[in-house]
N, C-alpha and C positions, 0 to 999 in steps of 0.2 A: 073697212074695219068696223067692228061693232061699237056701239055707244052705250053708255050707262047713265041713268039718271043721277044727277049730282045733288044729293040731299034735297033740300027744299028750294034750291035756286031755280029750278025749271030748265037748267042747262043740261044738254046731253053731251057727255064728253067721252073721248076714246079712252080705253083702259090704260094707255100710257100717254104722258104728255112730255113735251120737251123741257128739260131743266137747264137753266141758264147760269147756274153758279160757276161752273168750271170755265166758262168762256169769258169771265169778267176780266181776265188778264192777271199779270203777276205782281203788279205794283200796289198791293194792299195786303193787309195782315192775314187774310184767309184765301190768298190766291193759290192756284194749282200749278204754278210754274209758268214758263213761257207759253204764250198762246198766239197763234196767227189769226188776225181778225178775219181774213178772207176764208180761212178754214171754218171759223165759227159761223159766218154767214152761210156758207155752203151746208153746214150741218143743219141749221134751221131750215133751209130750203129743202133739203133732202127729207127731213122729218115731215114737213108739210106735204111734200110730194108723195110720201108713203101713206098719207091719210090722217096723221095726227092733227087734232083740231084745237089744241090748247098749248100755250107756252107759259111756264112759270118762271118768273124772274124776281128781282128785288132791287131796290134802290142801292143797297150797300154792295151788291156784287160788282166788284171792280170800281166801286165808288161812282156809280152812274154809268159806267162803260157798258155793262151787260144790257141795260135798257136801251142804250143807243144802238147797239148791235142788233137787237131785236127789231127796232124801228127800221134800220137799214135793210134787214132781210125782208121786211114786209113791204118795202117800197114797190109799188107797181102790182102787188098781188090783188086779184079781184075778189077772192074769197078769203076774208080775214079770219084767222083763228081767234079763239078767246084769248085774252091777255090777262094773266094774273100777276100781280106784283105785291110787294110788301113794304111796310114802313116800320119805324121806331128805332132803327139804327142809323145814327147820323154821324157825320165826320166834320172835322175842322180843317183849317188851312194847312195843318201839319199832317193831315190824313189820319188823325187819331179818331177812332170810332168810339161812340158812347151810346147809351140807351136813353131814349126820350119819348115819353108818352103824353107830353103836354099838348094842349089843344093847338096852340099856334104852330108848334113844331110839326105836328101831323098835317096840318093844312099846308104848310110850306112844302113838306115832302110830297104830298099828293100833287100839288101844282107842278112841282119840278119833275115828277115822274110822268105826268101828262105831257109835258113839253118834250122830255127825252124820247118818249114813246110815240110822239106825234099823233096823239089821239085826244078826243074830247071827253071820252068816258072810259073808265077801267071796268072790265067785266067782273073782276074780283079783286078787292083790296084787303090785305091781311096784316094784322099786327104780327110782326116777325117774332118777337120775344115778349113774354109777360114781365117786363122789367122797365122801370122800377115797379116793384110789386104794389106799392101804395097808390100808384097812378093808373092801375088797370081800369077803374071805373071812368076816370077822366078820358083816357084814351078811347075807350069803347063808346062813350057818348059822342066823341068827336067823329068816330067812324060812322055812327048812325046819322050824324049831321051831314057828312059827305054824301051818304046815300040819299038822304032827303033832298039835298041840293042837286042831285043828278050827276055829280062828278064820278060816282062809282055806282055800279048796278047791284053788286052784292058785297057783303062784308064777312070776313072770316078771321080765324086766328091760327097761329103757328106755335108749336111747342108749349101749348097750354095743358095743364092737368085738369081733372074733372072739377075740382073746387074753383079754379080760376075761370073755367067756362061757365059755371053756375053764377059767378059774380057778374059776368058779362051778360048772361041770359036774363038777369033781372032787369036789365036796361033795354036791351034789344036782342032779337034772335041771333044766335050764332049760326051762320049758314054753312060754314065749313071749318075743318081743322086740317092743318098740315103738320103731322108728326114724323119723327124718324121711325123707320120700321124695316127690318130685314130679318133673316133667319138667325142672325147673331145679335139682334137688338130687338127684343120682343116685349119690352116693358109695357107697351100700350094694350096688350092683349087682355090683361086682367080687369081693368076698370074703364079705361078710356074708350076702347072700341065698343064695348057694350053700352056705354053712356051715349055715344054718338048714334048707335043703331036705335036706341030707345027714343032719341029726340030728333031723328031724321037729319042729322048733321053729316054732310058729305065729307069724306076723308080722302085726301090725296097724300100718300106717303112719300117721304123723301129718303134718299140713300138706300134704295132696295138692294143695291149691289155693294153696300157698305163702302161707299166712296171709291168704288173700283176694285176693292179687294176681291170680290166674288165675280169679277167680269170674265176671268179666264185669261186676261192679258197680263195680269200681275205675276211677277216672278220674285223669288227671294232677292236676287241681285238687284232688280229694279226697285223693290221696296226699300232696300237698305241704302240705295244711292239716289233717292229722290232729290230733286233740286233743293237748294237751301230755302227758296221762297215758295216751296210747296208745303202747305199746312199739314199734310198727312205725314210728313217726316217725323212729327212729334206725337203721332197718334199710336197708342199701344197696339192697335190691331195690325199695324205695319212694322212692328218690332217683335223680336223674339222675347218670350217663347210663343206668344199668340200667333205670330206670323206663320210659323211652321204648321200649326194645327189648322189655321185658316186655309192654307194652301192644300192641305190634305182634303179638306172639305170641298175645295174647288175641283179636285180630281174626281170626287164622287159626282159632283154636278156635271162634270164633263162626260162621265160615263152615261149618266141619265140623258144628257143632251144629245148624245150620238144616236140614241134610239129615235129621236124626234128631228134629227138634223138641225139642232139648235146649239147655241153656245152655252157655256156655264152661266154667263151673265143672264141670258134669257130664262134659264131655269130658275135662277135666284129671283128675278123679277116676277115670273109667273107664280112662284111660291107665295109672294106677298098678296097677289091678286086672288088667291084661293079663299082668303078670309072674307066672310060675308059682310063685315063691317068696313072693308076697304073698297072705295069707289074706283080708284085709279092710282097709278104710281108715277112719280116724277123721275124721268130718266135723262141724265145729262149726256151730252155729246159734244166732243171738241172737234170732230171732223165728220164728214159724210160717211166715212168708213165705219166710225164708231156707231153711228145711227143704224147702219145696215146690220151691225152685229148685235143689236138689241131689239129691233122692231118686231122680231118674231115672237117676243114674249106676249104680245097682245092676243095672240091666237093659240098659245100653248096651254093645253090642259094637262096637268100632271095627274097621273093615276094615284089612287089611294096607296097602292103598293110603293110607288116612288116617293110619295110624301112620307110614308112610314119609314122608309130607308133613310131619308134625310133626318127625320126626327130621332131615329135611333143613333145615328152618327153624332148629331149635335149633343144629345144627352150623355154620350160617352166622352165628349171633349172635356179636358180639365178646365177649371174655372180660370 
């Protein structure tokens, strides 16, 4: 699998990485419903076996459980992938999640993530959300401290806008950004991606398949009957009237995919990788089979005609 330079980090990463949000389990506020841990470990192993060389996770995914599963999957592996994780979302004994960018909190989070991941150094540590807004500078100074201490090799941000990145840049270089991006969620195209290109900030986008909506496996019946503990149940993209329009788009992606022997989801992922400001895409997998259904995106090159057809369809979709 080809590799791409990741901003100023010096890392060379594959066009898609394994995303660990969905494998965190169901017993937390942003779970994806029931998850078998063995299937999760097999998904990671399959991704690495297919050539993926980085994993993105976060402390809050499953309230620590996702990081533990990543560590379990890596036991005994000789060629370790890059490990990226995130901080700033913390939880209490009642499993209530809150935002915290205070220095002591970030240090505690980093040390806890290192223990769960069973590693001495994190390849990339990211602030998950720029909240509380007034503490961005404190949080970023702490991230720079962690890098200076050698606990993390590189530092980045997630869900930051340009102004927030500028505030961080005045303290220490922002090496990466992790924003949401898909053909139905394109807010970063206007200002954020150009800024990252100008400042050599690597960009790894999340939810390129819009949390599974564009995967090709989602049906109207499934979307309307998601488990009660699946956060997508309350997402407007999985409810009418948007649901019907989104499923029509999936059929276009399916038609395009057939020409390449790829799935609709692989077309959706490959579409995000066409943008010159995007380094790579984070692709979740809850089983080895799901990994097999998305891995082809790394080598799929959409033609201009296919991209134009997608653009025309999206522009005709109601708001």
